[in-house]
C-alpha positions as CSV (number, residue, x, y, z in Angstrom):
1,M,-23.6,17.3,-26.9
2,K,-24.7,18.5,-23.8
3,V,-22.0,18.6,-20.8
4,L,-22.3,18.2,-17.3
5,V,-19.2,20.5,-15.2
6,I,-18.5,19.2,-11.9
7,N,-16.2,21.3,-9.3
8,C,-16.5,19.3,-5.8
9,G,-15.4,21.3,-2.7
10,S,-14.8,19.6,1.0
11,S,-18.6,20.7,2.0
12,S,-19.8,22.2,-1.3
13,L,-20.6,21.4,-5.2
14,K,-20.7,24.0,-7.7
15,Y,-22.3,22.8,-11.1
16,Q,-23.5,23.7,-15.0
17,V,-24.9,22.2,-17.5
18,L,-24.2,23.3,-21.2
19,D,-25.0,22.8,-24.9
20,M,-21.6,22.7,-26.7
21,T,-23.4,23.0,-29.9
22,N,-23.3,26.6,-29.5
23,E,-21.4,26.5,-26.2
24,V,-25.0,27.9,-24.2
25,L,-25.4,27.6,-20.1
26,M,-28.8,26.2,-19.9
27,C,-28.4,25.6,-15.9
28,K,-26.2,26.2,-12.8
29,G,-26.0,25.4,-8.9
30,L,-24.4,25.6,-6.1
31,V,-24.8,22.8,-3.1
32,E,-23.5,23.8,0.0
33,R,-23.0,21.7,3.9
34,I,-22.7,18.6,2.1
35,G,-22.6,16.0,5.5
36,M,-24.1,18.7,7.5
37,D,-26.8,20.0,9.0
38,G,-29.2,22.1,6.5
39,S,-27.7,20.8,3.4
40,V,-29.2,22.6,0.4
41,I,-29.1,23.2,-3.2
42,T,-29.8,26.5,-5.3
43,H,-30.6,25.7,-9.0
44,E,-31.3,28.4,-11.8
45,K,-32.5,27.5,-14.8
46,I,-31.4,29.7,-17.2
47,G,-34.4,32.6,-17.7
48,Q,-36.0,31.3,-14.7
49,D,-35.9,32.0,-10.7
50,K,-33.7,30.4,-8.4
51,F,-34.9,27.3,-6.8
52,K,-33.9,26.3,-3.4
53,L,-34.5,22.9,-1.8
54,E,-33.1,21.9,1.7
55,T,-33.0,18.1,2.5
56,P,-30.3,15.8,3.8
57,M,-27.0,14.8,1.7
58,K,-24.6,12.8,4.0
59,D,-22.1,12.5,1.6
60,H,-20.9,13.5,-2.4
61,K,-23.0,10.9,-4.0
62,D,-26.3,12.1,-2.0
63,A,-25.3,15.7,-3.4
64,I,-24.5,14.9,-7.2
65,G,-27.7,12.8,-7.0
66,I,-29.8,15.8,-5.9
67,V,-28.2,17.5,-8.8
68,L,-29.2,15.2,-11.5
69,D,-32.8,14.9,-10.0
70,A,-32.6,18.9,-10.9
71,I,-31.4,19.2,-14.1
72,Q,-34.0,16.4,-14.9
73,D,-37.0,18.1,-12.7
74,P,-40.2,18.7,-15.1
75,D,-40.2,22.7,-14.2
76,H,-36.8,23.2,-12.8
77,G,-34.5,20.9,-15.4
78,V,-33.0,21.0,-18.3
79,V,-33.2,17.4,-19.9
80,K,-35.7,14.8,-19.9
81,D,-33.3,12.0,-18.6
82,M,-29.4,11.3,-18.2
83,S,-28.9,10.1,-21.7
84,E,-28.9,13.5,-22.8
85,I,-25.5,14.2,-20.7
86,G,-23.2,13.1,-23.5
87,A,-20.3,13.6,-20.7
88,V,-19.5,15.3,-17.0
89,G,-16.2,17.3,-16.9
90,H,-14.6,17.7,-13.5
91,R,-12.2,20.3,-12.2
92,V,-9.2,18.7,-10.0
93,V,-7.0,20.9,-8.3
94,H,-3.8,19.0,-8.7
95,A,-2.3,16.6,-11.4
96,G,1.3,17.3,-10.0
97,E,3.6,17.0,-13.3
98,K,1.5,13.7,-14.3
99,F,-0.9,15.5,-17.1
100,A,-0.4,18.3,-19.2
101,Y,-3.3,18.6,-21.0
102,S,-7.0,17.3,-19.9
103,V,-7.5,13.6,-19.7
104,L,-10.7,11.1,-20.2
105,I,-10.8,9.6,-16.6
106,T,-9.6,6.5,-16.3
107,D,-8.7,3.7,-13.7
108,E,-5.0,5.3,-14.1
109,V,-5.8,8.9,-14.1
110,I,-7.7,8.0,-10.9
111,K,-4.5,6.5,-9.6
112,A,-2.6,9.3,-10.7
113,L,-4.7,11.8,-9.0
114,E,-4.7,10.0,-5.4
115,E,-0.7,9.5,-5.4
116,C,-1.1,13.8,-6.0
117,I,-3.1,13.8,-2.8
118,D,-0.1,15.3,-0.8
119,L,0.1,18.1,-3.1
120,A,-3.6,19.2,-2.9
121,P,-5.2,17.4,0.4
122,L,-7.5,19.5,1.2
123,H,-8.8,20.0,-3.1
124,N,-7.9,16.8,-4.6
125,P,-9.7,14.5,-2.5
126,P,-13.2,16.2,-2.9
127,N,-12.7,16.0,-6.5
128,L,-12.0,12.7,-6.6
129,L,-15.5,12.3,-4.5
130,G,-17.0,14.2,-7.0
131,I,-15.5,12.1,-9.6
132,A,-16.4,8.5,-7.9
133,A,-19.7,9.8,-7.1
134,C,-20.8,10.5,-10.8
135,Q,-19.2,7.1,-12.2
136,D,-21.7,5.5,-10.0
137,L,-24.8,7.1,-11.0
138,M,-23.7,7.1,-14.4
139,P,-21.3,4.3,-15.0
140,N,-21.8,4.8,-19.0
141,T,-21.0,8.5,-19.2
142,P,-17.4,9.4,-20.1
143,M,-15.4,11.7,-17.6
144,V,-13.1,14.1,-18.3
145,G,-10.6,15.5,-15.8
146,V,-9.9,19.2,-16.3
147,F,-6.6,20.3,-14.0
148,D,-5.8,23.8,-12.9
149,T,-2.5,23.1,-12.4
150,A,-1.9,21.3,-15.9
151,F,-1.9,24.8,-18.2
152,H,1.3,25.7,-16.5
153,Q,3.0,22.4,-17.3
154,T,4.8,24.7,-19.7
155,M,7.1,26.1,-17.7
156,P,10.7,25.5,-18.0
157,P,12.7,24.2,-15.4
158,E,14.2,27.9,-14.8
159,S,10.5,29.1,-14.1
160,Y,9.5,26.1,-11.8
161,I,12.8,24.7,-9.8
162,Y,13.0,25.9,-6.5
163,A,16.5,26.4,-5.2
164,I,16.8,24.0,-3.1
165,P,18.7,20.8,-2.7
166,Y,17.9,19.2,-6.1
167,E,16.9,15.9,-4.5
168,Y,13.7,17.4,-2.8
169,Y,12.4,17.8,-6.5
170,E,13.1,14.3,-7.1
171,K,12.1,12.7,-4.0
172,H,8.9,15.1,-3.1
173,G,8.1,16.5,-6.1
174,I,8.6,20.2,-5.0
175,R,8.6,23.2,-7.4
176,R,6.2,25.5,-8.7
177,Y,3.1,24.2,-10.3
178,G,1.2,27.3,-10.5
179,F,-2.9,27.1,-10.4
180,H,-6.1,29.0,-11.7
181,G,-4.8,27.0,-15.2
182,T,-8.1,27.1,-16.4
183,S,-9.1,30.9,-15.7
184,H,-5.6,31.9,-17.3
185,K,-6.1,29.5,-20.5
186,Y,-9.1,30.8,-21.2
187,V,-8.9,34.6,-21.0
188,A,-5.5,33.7,-23.0
189,E,-7.3,32.4,-26.3
190,R,-10.4,35.4,-25.3
191,A,-7.5,38.1,-25.5
192,S,-6.7,36.5,-29.1
193,D,-10.1,36.3,-30.5
194,I,-10.7,39.9,-29.2
195,L,-7.6,41.3,-30.8
196,N,-7.8,38.9,-33.7
197,V,-4.5,38.5,-33.5
198,N,-3.3,34.3,-33.5
199,L,-2.4,33.5,-30.1
200,D,1.1,31.9,-31.2
201,D,1.7,35.7,-32.4
202,L,1.0,37.0,-29.1
203,K,2.9,38.1,-25.4
204,I,0.4,38.2,-22.8
205,I,0.2,38.8,-18.9
206,T,-3.1,37.2,-17.4
207,C,-3.8,39.0,-13.9
208,H,-6.6,36.2,-12.1
209,L,-7.3,38.7,-9.3
210,G,-9.8,37.3,-6.4
211,N,-9.4,37.0,-3.2
212,G,-7.1,34.4,-4.3
213,A,-5.0,35.9,-7.0
214,S,-2.2,35.1,-9.5
215,V,0.0,36.6,-12.7
216,S,0.9,34.4,-15.7
217,A,2.8,35.3,-18.4
218,I,1.9,33.7,-21.8
219,K,3.9,34.1,-24.7
220,R,3.1,31.9,-28.2
221,G,0.3,30.6,-26.7
222,K,2.6,28.3,-23.9
223,C,2.7,29.5,-20.2
224,I,6.2,30.2,-19.6
225,D,6.1,31.8,-15.5
226,T,3.3,31.7,-13.3
227,S,3.0,33.5,-9.9
228,M,1.5,31.0,-7.6
229,G,4.3,28.0,-6.4
230,F,3.8,24.7,-5.1
231,T,0.9,25.6,-3.3
232,P,-1.5,29.0,-3.9
233,L,-0.1,30.7,-0.9
234,E,3.1,32.3,-3.3
235,G,3.3,35.3,-5.5
236,L,0.5,37.5,-4.8
237,V,-0.3,39.5,-1.7
238,M,-4.0,37.9,-1.6
239,G,-7.4,38.1,0.4
240,T,-5.9,36.5,3.7
241,R,-2.7,34.6,1.5
242,S,0.5,36.4,2.5
243,G,1.9,36.0,-1.4
244,D,6.0,36.2,-1.2
245,I,8.0,36.5,2.2
246,D,11.2,35.8,3.5
247,P,11.2,31.8,4.4
248,A,12.7,32.4,7.2
249,I,10.3,34.8,8.3
250,V,8.2,31.4,9.5
251,T,10.9,30.0,12.3
252,Y,11.1,33.7,13.3
253,I,7.6,33.3,14.0
254,R,6.9,30.5,15.3
255,E,9.7,30.9,17.9
256,K,8.7,34.7,19.0
257,E,4.8,33.4,19.4
258,N,5.4,30.1,20.7
259,L,3.1,28.5,18.1
260,E,2.2,24.6,17.7
261,Q,2.8,23.0,14.4
262,G,0.7,24.2,11.7
263,E,0.0,27.7,13.5
264,A,2.1,29.4,11.3
265,N,0.6,28.1,8.4
266,E,-2.6,28.7,9.2
267,I,-1.7,32.5,9.9
268,L,0.2,32.5,6.7
269,N,-2.9,31.1,4.8
270,K,-5.6,32.4,6.4
271,K,-4.6,35.2,8.6
272,S,-2.5,37.2,6.4
273,G,-3.2,38.9,2.7
274,V,-4.7,41.9,3.0
275,L,-6.6,41.1,5.8
276,G,-3.6,41.0,8.0
277,I,-2.3,44.0,6.5
278,S,-5.7,46.1,6.7
279,G,-7.4,43.9,10.2
280,V,-10.5,45.2,8.6
281,S,-11.1,42.5,5.8
282,S,-10.3,40.5,2.9
283,D,-12.9,41.9,1.0
284,F,-11.8,44.6,-1.0
285,R,-15.0,46.2,-1.2
286,D,-14.7,46.8,2.5
287,L,-11.4,47.9,2.1
288,E,-12.1,50.5,-0.2
289,A,-14.9,51.7,1.6
290,A,-12.2,52.0,5.1
291,A,-9.7,53.4,2.9
292,E,-12.1,56.1,1.6
293,E,-12.9,57.0,5.0
294,G,-9.3,57.4,5.8
295,N,-8.3,53.7,7.4
296,E,-5.1,54.0,6.8
297,R,-4.1,50.5,7.3
298,A,-6.7,50.1,4.6
299,Q,-5.2,52.1,2.2
300,L,-1.5,50.5,2.6
301,A,-3.2,47.3,2.2
302,L,-4.7,48.4,-1.3
303,K,-1.1,49.9,-2.2
304,V,0.8,46.4,-1.3
305,F,-1.6,44.9,-3.2
306,A,-1.5,46.7,-6.5
307,H,2.4,46.8,-5.9
308,K,2.9,43.4,-6.4
309,V,0.7,42.9,-9.4
310,R,2.5,45.7,-10.9
311,F,5.8,43.6,-10.0
312,Y,4.9,40.5,-11.7
313,I,4.1,42.5,-14.4
314,G,7.4,43.7,-14.7
315,A,9.1,41.1,-14.1
316,Y,6.9,39.0,-16.9
317,I,7.3,41.9,-19.3
318,A,11.3,41.5,-19.0
319,E,11.2,37.7,-19.0
320,M,8.8,37.9,-22.6
321,N,11.0,40.5,-23.9
322,G,8.2,42.7,-23.9
323,V,3.6,42.4,-24.4
324,D,1.0,42.8,-26.4
325,A,-1.9,42.6,-24.1
326,I,-2.8,42.8,-20.3
327,V,-5.7,40.7,-19.5
328,F,-7.8,41.8,-15.5
329,T,-9.9,38.8,-14.5
330,A,-11.7,37.4,-11.6
331,G,-13.8,39.3,-9.0
332,V,-11.3,42.2,-8.0
333,G,-9.9,42.4,-12.0
334,E,-13.2,42.5,-13.1
335,N,-15.1,44.6,-11.4
336,D,-12.4,46.5,-9.3
337,I,-12.1,49.9,-10.9
338,G,-10.3,51.8,-8.9
339,M,-7.3,48.8,-8.3
340,R,-7.0,48.6,-11.6
341,D,-6.2,52.5,-12.1
342,I,-3.9,51.8,-9.3
343,I,-1.7,48.9,-11.3
344,C,-1.6,50.2,-14.3
345,N,-0.9,53.9,-13.0
346,D,2.7,55.3,-14.7
347,L,3.3,52.4,-16.7
348,G,3.2,54.6,-19.6
349,N,6.8,54.3,-20.7
350,L,6.3,50.8,-20.9
351,G,3.7,51.5,-23.5
352,I,0.8,50.5,-20.9
353,K,-1.5,53.5,-21.1
354,L,-5.1,52.8,-19.8
355,D,-8.2,54.9,-20.5
356,L,-9.8,56.4,-17.6
357,V,-13.4,56.7,-19.3
358,K,-13.2,52.8,-20.6
359,N,-12.0,51.6,-17.4
360,K,-15.4,52.6,-15.9
361,V,-16.6,49.6,-16.4
362,R,-17.7,46.5,-14.3
363,G,-17.6,42.6,-15.4
364,K,-18.3,43.3,-19.3
365,E,-16.1,42.0,-21.7
366,T,-13.6,44.8,-23.3
367,I,-10.7,47.0,-24.4
368,I,-9.6,49.5,-21.5
369,S,-6.4,51.0,-22.9
370,R,-5.7,53.9,-24.6
371,D,-6.0,54.3,-28.6
372,D,-2.7,55.1,-28.5
373,S,-1.5,52.3,-26.0
374,R,1.3,50.0,-27.2
375,V,-0.2,47.7,-24.7
376,K,-4.1,46.3,-25.2
377,I,-5.6,46.6,-21.7
378,L,-8.4,43.9,-21.4
379,L,-11.1,43.1,-19.1
380,I,-12.4,39.9,-19.8
381,P,-14.5,38.2,-17.3
382,T,-13.7,34.3,-16.8
383,N,-15.6,31.7,-17.3
384,E,-13.5,28.4,-16.1
385,E,-16.9,26.1,-16.7
386,L,-16.9,26.8,-20.1
387,M,-12.9,26.1,-20.6
388,I,-14.1,22.8,-18.9
389,A,-17.0,21.6,-21.0
390,R,-14.9,23.1,-24.5
391,D,-12.1,20.9,-23.2
392,T,-14.5,17.8,-22.1
393,F,-16.5,18.1,-25.7
394,N,-13.3,18.0,-27.7
395,I,-12.0,15.0,-26.0
396,V,-15.6,13.0,-26.2
397,K,-16.7,13.8,-29.3
398,E,-13.1,12.0,-30.8
399,L,-14.4,8.8,-28.9
């Protein structure tokens, strides 16, 4: 079966086609500037050069139509017609408490996701637009929803309930949800395969470190805690997000800076994190270059980021009463040799020993811990699209 994976943003769309007979990626692409001047698709059939086409796309339905044309194109496509696509897997950011697993999309599922829009106003609407567009253009093709929040639904109440009046949870659903769930699930399963140990027998800490970043505690295959919360703002220091702060800071800044409604939220989400500390950039490559040149605020930003990752690693070791493996993934986790070194430095008493030679690698699936390290340290490039395709295939093959 061939599966089309769709990941819709407000004005962009990423896609892949995978042959699930052997989990081979056939093509991938990116559509940008949907609904704007200069709409463009960049399409790549694996083994060929990228193909770029600028063409008007007034909405997501137009964009999906262009994608379907690209994957059927005689020169650049991978299928002769859409009957070869057995299913479509959609990334959906937020499913609240409604879904703990990926599900076949029905009218009832759509209604449930619409009810979650208040929880993810920037993400769920475009996700739903992508689903609607595919349903219009491929009415007979089964669709599956794969949710960023689903993997974290196994957390116990003590991990997800906030110490605010309980009625706010009951009335408004205010609780920890967690995000990056598809990535955390994928790398945990890969760690199990690489170590040749059943996932049910492992305690794993997964570190998804990119411009957005989160850490999860996975015990016997179940997520029991994660650093992101009600929104992706909580937890680690990130590229532009503050992560954990004293909540009183919000009202204090608003009063001192005479901020309008919403401005504090804008500051915490888009002007904080390592960008806010350094004043240089949210890109860790820029930070490291500045730090090497002696920029003290860039150096501080990198130290603060590493400190917070170590903080969560230590907390989750305590919460799980030990750890068997730590996994680094996503842009920074996969590629930043120096940051992995800083994070793992001086954790030897916890059985965590990084091999400095093995660590000199980027974007490659490998074990980077010392042979005498009690805890295995792994670098595993994430593959959320493959995880979405797997879930989609496993659901649709039973139909």
